[in-house]
Kinemage of the C-alpha trace (Angstrom):
@kinemage 1
@onewidth
@group {chain A} dominant
@subgroup {mainchain}
@vectorlist {calphas} color= white
{ca unk a 1} P 185.704 -13.981 75.025
{ca unk a 2} L 185.880 -12.352 71.316
{ca unk a 3} L 186.877 -15.972 70.474
{ca unk a 4} L 183.628 -17.770 71.590
{ca unk a 5} L 181.114 -16.674 68.836
{ca unk a 6} L 183.692 -18.375 66.586
{ca unk a 7} L 184.189 -21.630 68.559
{ca unk a 8} L 179.885 -21.953 68.398
{ca unk a 9} L 180.048 -21.484 65.131
{ca unk a 10} L 183.136 -24.227 63.888
{ca unk a 11} L 181.078 -26.045 66.194
{ca unk a 12} L 178.002 -25.636 64.551
{ca unk a 13} L 179.346 -26.721 60.907
{ca unk a 14} L 181.545 -29.515 62.103
{ca unk a 15} L 178.560 -32.105 61.148
{ca unk a 16} L 177.908 -30.307 57.811
{ca unk a 17} L 181.463 -30.015 57.382
{ca unk a 18} L 182.348 -33.974 57.753
{ca unk a 19} L 179.141 -35.638 55.812
{ca unk a 20} L 180.266 -35.694 51.768
{ca unk a 21} L 177.982 -33.115 49.339
{ca unk a 22} L 174.649 -33.938 48.658
{ca unk a 23} L 175.638 -34.221 45.204
{ca unk a 24} L 177.700 -37.028 45.409
{ca unk a 25} L 175.947 -38.900 47.605
{ca unk a 26} L 173.274 -38.842 45.263
{ca unk a 27} L 174.788 -40.210 42.829
{ca unk a 28} L 175.976 -42.916 44.865
{ca unk a 29} L 172.665 -44.135 46.121
{ca unk a 30} L 171.190 -43.660 42.697
{ca unk a 31} L 173.736 -46.284 41.508
{ca unk a 32} L 173.427 -49.005 44.126
{ca unk a 33} L 171.258 -51.861 41.930
{ca unk a 34} L 169.566 -53.456 44.780
{ca unk a 35} L 166.484 -51.829 45.057
{ca unk a 36} L 166.555 -52.527 48.599
{ca unk a 37} L 170.500 -51.197 49.259
{ca unk a 38} L 169.342 -47.635 46.606
{ca unk a 39} L 166.165 -47.509 49.062
{ca unk a 40} L 168.199 -47.526 52.641
{ca unk a 41} L 171.053 -45.120 50.617
{ca unk a 42} L 167.965 -42.669 49.995
{ca unk a 43} L 166.262 -43.606 53.783
{ca unk a 44} L 169.312 -42.980 55.231
{ca unk a 45} L 170.892 -39.453 53.463
{ca unk a 46} L 166.550 -37.930 54.709
{ca unk a 47} L 167.985 -38.619 58.294
{ca unk a 48} L 171.420 -37.852 58.643
{ca unk a 49} L 171.541 -37.411 62.460
{ca unk a 50} L 170.870 -41.027 63.299
{ca unk a 51} L 173.976 -42.896 62.004
{ca unk a 52} L 173.166 -46.165 60.142
{ca unk a 53} L 173.395 -49.358 60.623
{ca unk a 54} L 176.099 -50.977 59.316
{ca unk a 55} L 175.348 -51.818 56.149
{ca unk a 56} L 175.793 -56.076 55.179
{ca unk a 57} L 178.171 -56.993 51.933
{ca unk a 58} L 175.761 -56.917 49.465
{ca unk a 59} L 176.042 -60.912 46.754
{ca unk a 60} L 177.710 -60.750 43.549
{ca unk a 61} L 175.333 -60.188 40.872
{ca unk a 62} L 175.501 -62.636 39.295
{ca unk a 63} L 175.178 -63.063 35.409
{ca unk a 64} L 172.080 -65.615 33.513
{ca unk a 65} L 174.041 -67.996 31.897
{ca unk a 66} L 172.469 -69.266 28.503
{ca unk a 67} L 173.087 -72.187 28.765
{ca unk a 68} L 173.986 -74.081 25.655
{ca unk a 69} L 171.881 -77.144 24.288
{ca unk a 70} L 175.364 -79.590 24.078
{ca unk a 71} L 175.453 -81.947 26.833
{ca unk a 72} L 178.852 -80.487 28.006
{ca unk a 73} L 179.024 -77.213 29.379
{ca unk a 74} L 182.078 -75.401 30.493
{ca unk a 75} L 183.235 -75.482 34.118
{ca unk a 76} L 182.268 -71.922 35.564
{ca unk a 77} L 184.703 -69.661 36.887
{ca unk a 78} L 185.338 -69.158 39.709
{ca unk a 79} L 183.615 -66.337 41.290
{ca unk a 80} L 185.581 -66.630 45.115
{ca unk a 81} L 182.187 -66.460 46.564
{ca unk a 82} L 181.117 -70.160 48.349
{ca unk a 83} L 179.338 -71.934 46.422
{ca unk a 84} L 175.750 -72.260 48.085
{ca unk a 85} L 175.140 -74.596 51.400
{ca unk a 86} L 172.879 -78.073 50.451
{ca unk a 87} L 169.311 -77.038 52.491
{ca unk a 88} L 169.045 -79.489 55.557
{ca unk a 89} L 166.929 -82.272 54.946
{ca unk a 90} L 164.779 -83.339 58.688
{ca unk a 91} L 165.947 -85.235 60.175
{ca unk a 92} L 163.415 -88.335 61.547
{ca unk a 93} L 162.688 -89.256 65.505
{ca unk a 94} L 164.757 -92.135 66.673
{ca unk a 95} L 162.937 -95.054 66.886
{ca unk a 96} L 162.621 -96.162 71.464
{ca unk a 97} L 165.130 -99.174 71.759
{ca unk a 98} L 163.254 -102.210 72.900
{ca unk a 99} L 166.186 -102.357 74.839
{ca unk a 100} L 165.564 -99.404 77.053
{ca unk a 101} L 161.602 -99.601 76.970
{ca unk a 102} L 162.090 -103.245 78.512
{ca unk a 103} L 164.478 -101.734 81.354
{ca unk a 104} L 162.148 -99.292 81.973
{ca unk a 105} L 162.877 -95.687 81.039
{ca unk a 106} L 159.993 -95.246 80.005
{ca unk a 107} L 158.082 -95.681 83.499
{ca unk a 108} L 160.644 -93.300 84.666
{ca unk a 109} L 158.395 -89.976 86.322
{ca unk a 110} L 155.550 -91.999 85.133
{ca unk a 111} L 153.425 -91.886 88.821
{ca unk a 112} L 152.195 -89.270 88.729
{ca unk a 113} L 150.866 -89.025 84.723
{ca unk a 114} L 147.107 -90.112 84.399
{ca unk a 115} L 147.271 -93.664 84.333
{ca unk a 116} L 147.175 -95.265 80.893
{ca unk a 117} L 144.630 -97.456 78.939
{ca unk a 118} L 146.786 -101.020 79.720
{ca unk a 119} L 146.824 -99.257 83.650
{ca unk a 120} L 143.906 -98.997 83.669
{ca unk a 121} L 142.774 -102.765 83.033
{ca unk a 122} L 145.064 -104.030 85.428
{ca unk a 123} L 143.343 -106.115 87.679
{ca unk a 124} L 142.673 -104.793 91.078
{ca unk a 125} L 143.468 -108.041 92.758
{ca unk a 126} L 144.302 -111.692 91.067
{ca unk a 127} L 144.178 -115.776 92.128
{ca unk a 128} L 146.752 -118.388 92.697
{ca unk a 129} L 147.710 -121.668 95.113
{ca unk a 130} L 150.587 -121.190 96.630
{ca unk a 131} L 153.420 -123.857 95.366
{ca unk a 132} L 154.568 -126.896 97.956
{ca unk a 133} L 153.088 -127.292 101.756
{ca unk a 134} L 152.667 -123.957 103.424
{ca unk a 135} L 153.419 -122.637 106.863
{ca unk a 136} L 153.129 -119.606 108.023
{ca unk a 137} L 154.811 -116.339 107.455
{ca unk a 138} L 157.410 -114.413 109.081
{ca unk a 139} L 159.621 -111.310 107.876
{ca unk a 140} L 160.343 -111.130 104.609
{ca unk a 141} L 158.363 -114.305 103.786
{ca unk a 142} L 159.333 -115.274 99.801
{ca unk a 143} L 155.605 -116.614 98.348
{ca unk a 144} L 156.303 -118.710 95.640
{ca unk a 145} L 153.324 -118.619 93.494
{ca unk a 146} L 151.557 -121.132 90.877
{ca unk a 147} L 151.002 -118.723 87.680
{ca unk a 148} L 155.197 -117.595 88.177
{ca unk a 149} L 155.095 -114.772 90.065
{ca unk a 150} L 156.838 -114.422 93.890
{ca unk a 151} L 156.073 -112.336 96.661
{ca unk a 152} L 157.956 -111.271 99.554
{ca unk a 153} L 156.527 -109.736 103.021
{ca unk a 154} L 157.416 -106.276 104.119
{ca unk a 155} L 156.968 -106.203 107.943
{ca unk a 156} L 154.553 -109.092 108.169
{ca unk a 157} L 154.364 -110.165 112.790
{ca unk a 158} L 154.838 -114.396 112.345
{ca unk a 159} L 151.861 -116.481 111.549
{ca unk a 160} L 151.644 -119.812 111.883
{ca unk a 161} L 148.542 -121.801 109.240
{ca unk a 162} L 149.641 -125.628 108.540
{ca unk a 163} L 148.465 -125.658 104.394
{ca unk a 164} L 148.779 -127.805 101.408
{ca unk a 165} L 148.865 -125.690 97.601
{ca unk a 166} L 146.237 -123.352 99.461
{ca unk a 167} L 144.672 -120.741 97.285
{ca unk a 168} L 145.650 -117.874 97.699
{ca unk a 169} L 144.218 -113.715 96.984
{ca unk a 170} L 146.597 -110.635 96.511
{ca unk a 171} L 144.806 -107.191 96.631
{ca unk a 172} L 145.685 -104.039 95.728
{ca unk a 173} L 143.533 -101.442 98.098
{ca unk a 174} L 143.237 -97.778 97.039
{ca unk a 175} L 147.216 -96.681 98.230
{ca unk a 176} L 148.705 -98.979 96.303
{ca unk a 177} L 149.721 -101.514 98.766
{ca unk a 178} L 149.413 -104.938 98.064
{ca unk a 179} L 148.436 -107.728 100.809
{ca unk a 180} L 148.033 -111.921 100.381
{ca unk a 181} L 145.628 -113.395 101.939
{ca unk a 182} L 145.135 -117.061 102.276
{ca unk a 183} L 142.355 -119.498 102.492
{ca unk a 184} L 141.871 -120.876 106.327
{ca unk a 185} L 143.571 -117.436 107.871
{ca unk a 186} L 142.203 -114.112 109.141
{ca unk a 187} L 145.103 -111.652 108.565
{ca unk a 188} L 146.335 -110.625 105.902
{ca unk a 189} L 150.418 -109.602 105.627
{ca unk a 190} L 151.564 -107.041 103.277
{ca unk a 191} L 153.012 -107.899 100.103
{ca unk a 192} L 154.842 -106.791 97.318
{ca unk a 193} L 156.405 -108.687 93.922
{ca unk a 194} L 159.716 -109.292 93.379
{ca unk a 195} L 158.900 -111.737 90.216
């Protein structure tokens, strides 16, 4: 028990023994040329209980060089420090490839977006004539129109009607389904465009 006070005294004095003397630290801080580093050094001395974060390696101080007016300037001596990288320039985005536009990539997932001005300008229906003789339709019948489009039946019930190049109207419903109506017929065929 008689060694207990001595042990406590040694433990309390251990932090002060580990630190260098205050005048030497003050002299070290005073010798620092960079104001920010010098201030950090003095701050660290004022708060010895908090360990200071490791300081970054100081950049070497470069002496200003008086360049002579002559065109030939001697090459600077190597300092062992890598030269600073040139600043990066902003890179413009690559233009959209027209082949990608035509392949439908720009329309991928656009069903949930509000319609564009071009889509709003799309008519709700078209009129044309069927090419050649018309005899009605069955499941998967393809309708060739004079305007170059081709439409195909989707789950159509069989209908018989004979006409030569009848006029047809294809309209889009508010649900996005297309219906083909042939003049002279009361029935309509549910269709989708294939060309």
